[in-house]
C-alpha positions as CSV (number, residue, x, y, z in Angstrom):
1,M,102.5,-102.9,149.4
2,K,100.2,-102.4,147.6
3,K,99.2,-105.4,145.0
4,W,98.8,-104.5,141.2
5,F,97.1,-106.0,138.5
6,V,98.7,-105.3,135.1
7,A,97.8,-106.4,131.5
8,V,99.8,-105.6,128.1
9,A,98.0,-105.2,124.9
10,G,99.0,-105.0,121.4
11,N,98.6,-106.4,117.8
12,I,100.2,-109.9,117.0
13,G,104.1,-110.0,117.0
14,V,104.1,-106.4,119.2
15,G,106.2,-108.3,122.1
16,K,103.5,-108.8,124.8
17,S,104.9,-112.3,126.0
18,S,108.2,-110.9,125.8
19,L,107.2,-107.5,128.2
20,T,105.6,-109.3,130.3
21,R,108.3,-111.6,131.1
22,L,110.4,-109.0,131.5
23,L,108.3,-107.3,133.7
24,S,107.9,-110.1,135.7
25,E,111.9,-110.7,136.2
26,Q,111.8,-106.4,136.5
27,L,109.2,-106.4,139.2
28,G,108.6,-109.6,140.6
29,W,105.7,-110.1,139.4
30,E,103.7,-113.0,139.0
31,P,103.5,-113.4,135.3
32,F,100.0,-114.6,133.1
33,F,100.7,-115.6,129.6
34,E,98.1,-116.7,127.0
35,A,97.3,-120.0,126.9
36,V,97.1,-122.2,123.9
37,S,93.5,-122.8,124.3
38,D,91.7,-126.1,123.4
39,N,89.0,-125.0,121.9
40,P,86.7,-127.6,120.7
41,Y,85.4,-125.1,117.7
42,L,88.5,-124.3,115.7
43,A,88.2,-126.8,113.4
44,D,84.8,-126.4,112.3
45,F,85.5,-122.4,112.1
46,Y,88.2,-122.7,109.7
47,D,86.4,-124.8,107.7
48,D,83.2,-122.8,107.7
49,M,83.9,-119.3,109.6
50,Q,80.6,-117.6,109.2
51,R,79.0,-120.6,110.9
52,W,81.4,-121.1,113.8
53,S,82.6,-117.9,114.6
54,F,80.3,-117.4,117.1
55,H,80.8,-120.5,118.5
56,S,84.7,-120.7,118.6
57,Q,84.6,-116.7,120.1
58,V,82.2,-117.6,123.0
59,F,84.6,-120.4,123.8
60,F,88.0,-117.8,124.0
61,L,85.6,-115.0,126.1
62,S,84.6,-117.6,128.8
63,R,88.4,-118.9,128.6
64,R,89.7,-115.1,129.1
65,L,87.2,-114.4,131.7
66,R,88.1,-117.1,133.8
67,H,91.6,-116.5,133.8
68,H,91.1,-112.6,134.1
69,Y,89.1,-114.2,137.8
70,Q,91.9,-116.1,138.5
71,L,94.4,-113.3,137.9
72,L,91.7,-111.2,141.0
73,Q,92.5,-114.0,143.0
74,R,96.0,-113.7,143.6
75,P,97.5,-113.0,146.3
76,N,100.2,-110.7,145.1
77,S,101.0,-108.3,141.9
78,V,100.4,-110.1,138.9
79,V,100.9,-108.9,134.7
80,Q,99.1,-110.3,131.8
81,D,99.8,-111.3,128.4
82,R,96.7,-109.7,126.7
83,T,93.7,-109.1,128.1
84,V,90.1,-110.1,128.0
85,Y,88.8,-106.8,126.1
86,E,91.0,-107.8,122.9
87,D,88.8,-110.7,122.3
88,A,85.3,-108.8,121.9
89,E,87.2,-105.5,121.1
90,I,89.2,-106.8,118.2
91,F,89.4,-110.3,117.2
92,A,85.5,-110.8,117.6
93,A,84.6,-107.1,115.7
94,N,86.9,-107.5,112.9
95,L,85.2,-111.0,112.0
96,Y,82.1,-109.0,112.6
97,R,82.9,-106.5,109.9
98,Q,84.8,-108.8,107.8
99,G,81.3,-110.4,107.4
100,L,82.4,-113.8,108.9
101,M,79.8,-113.2,111.8
102,L,76.4,-112.5,111.1
103,K,75.1,-109.6,113.1
104,R,72.6,-110.7,115.9
105,D,75.3,-113.0,116.4
106,Y,77.8,-110.3,116.7
107,E,75.3,-107.9,118.7
108,S,74.6,-111.1,121.2
109,Y,78.2,-111.6,121.9
110,H,79.1,-108.5,122.3
111,E,75.9,-107.8,125.1
112,L,77.5,-110.6,126.7
113,Y,80.6,-109.6,127.3
114,E,79.4,-105.9,128.3
115,V,77.4,-107.6,131.0
116,L,80.3,-110.0,132.0
117,C,82.8,-107.2,132.0
118,A,80.7,-105.3,134.3
119,L,80.9,-107.5,136.9
120,L,84.5,-108.4,136.8
121,P,87.1,-105.7,138.2
122,P,89.4,-103.9,135.5
123,P,93.4,-104.4,135.9
124,D,95.0,-101.2,137.9
125,L,96.6,-100.7,134.3
126,V,96.3,-101.6,131.0
127,V,100.1,-100.7,128.9
128,Y,99.3,-100.6,125.4
129,L,102.2,-101.4,123.2
130,R,102.1,-99.6,120.0
131,A,103.4,-100.2,116.5
132,S,103.5,-99.8,113.1
133,V,102.4,-102.5,110.6
134,P,106.2,-102.7,109.0
135,T,107.5,-103.3,112.9
136,L,104.9,-106.0,113.0
137,A,105.5,-107.7,109.9
138,A,109.3,-107.3,110.5
139,R,108.7,-109.2,114.0
140,I,106.6,-111.9,112.9
141,T,109.0,-112.8,110.2
142,H,111.9,-112.8,113.2
143,R,110.1,-114.9,115.5
144,G,109.5,-117.5,112.8
145,R,106.7,-118.8,114.6
146,S,105.0,-120.7,111.2
147,F,101.3,-120.8,112.0
148,E,101.8,-116.7,111.7
149,Q,103.7,-116.6,108.7
150,D,100.3,-116.6,106.4
151,I,99.2,-113.7,108.5
152,T,99.2,-110.6,105.7
153,T,100.1,-107.0,106.2
154,E,96.5,-105.8,105.1
155,Y,94.9,-108.6,108.5
156,L,97.4,-106.8,110.9
157,S,96.5,-103.0,109.6
158,R,93.0,-103.9,110.0
159,L,93.6,-105.0,113.5
160,N,95.6,-101.9,114.5
161,V,92.7,-99.6,113.6
162,L,90.7,-101.7,116.0
163,Y,93.4,-101.4,118.4
164,E,93.7,-97.5,118.3
165,D,90.1,-97.4,117.9
166,W,89.6,-99.1,121.3
167,V,92.1,-97.2,123.1
168,A,90.8,-93.8,122.1
169,N,87.2,-95.1,124.0
170,F,88.5,-97.8,126.6
171,D,87.4,-96.0,130.1
172,L,87.5,-98.6,132.5
173,C,91.0,-98.4,133.7
174,P,94.4,-96.1,132.2
175,I,96.1,-97.2,129.8
176,L,100.2,-96.3,129.1
177,T,100.7,-96.5,125.4
178,V,104.0,-97.4,124.5
179,P,105.8,-96.8,121.4
180,S,107.1,-99.8,120.5
181,D,108.4,-98.9,116.9
182,S,111.3,-97.1,118.6
183,L,111.3,-98.8,121.8
184,D,112.8,-102.3,121.7
185,F,112.7,-103.4,125.2
186,V,113.7,-106.8,124.6
187,A,117.2,-106.0,123.0
188,N,118.3,-102.6,125.0
189,S,118.0,-102.7,128.6
190,Q,117.4,-98.8,128.8
191,H,114.5,-98.8,126.8
192,L,113.0,-101.7,129.1
193,D,113.7,-99.6,132.7
194,L,112.2,-96.2,131.0
195,I,108.8,-98.6,130.5
196,V,109.2,-100.1,133.9
197,T,110.0,-96.3,135.1
198,K,106.5,-95.0,133.2
199,I,104.7,-97.9,134.4
200,E,105.4,-97.3,138.1
201,E,104.3,-93.1,137.2
202,R,101.5,-94.2,136.3
203,L,100.5,-96.3,139.3
204,R,101.3,-93.8,141.5
205,G,98.6,-91.8,139.8
206,R,100.7,-89.7,137.4
207,E,97.9,-88.4,135.1
208,E,100.4,-87.6,132.2
209,V,102.8,-90.1,131.5
210,V,104.7,-89.3,128.1
211,F,107.6,-91.1,126.1
212,P,110.4,-89.0,125.1
């Protein structure tokens, strides 16, 4: 059997961890969840975001790249919660757009990211969970994580714009876009089965895979 590396991407609250878990159970793949990082710059970053954003993002990038490399070494198929690409293309880009990362720092960071990504093989498939801001906000409220309750709809909207730009221009591997507003794969097993079928079709090389 061929070994597959599938990564799940999407905005905060969209259900990346849930889909990662469900895919691993359904397909027998090894799951890799986003780790709670011990970033030594976080406290300084929250005190002075512009000064420490570069340091903090480089730390996150190095950890994500290390995890990506480790996934490639696994003997069996794997499914990953969040990609290395999102750190740079979404979250670092948002800091820069908001004036919280200096232009020279962002350019240096992005050049490092591009060089490192050129050296690492990409996943076989990225599954992008697309959802509107109301859906994201409702799911964040429902799961009740205290540290997420201050996330604003404006912030989610900015990230959604960056996600759409990234997906439109990403060409390192195929992307399967899942309409998460209309598919509740956690509560509805038929929706999950549909997503699994579409993933398998895309991995087999079918170019046009669309959801009804």
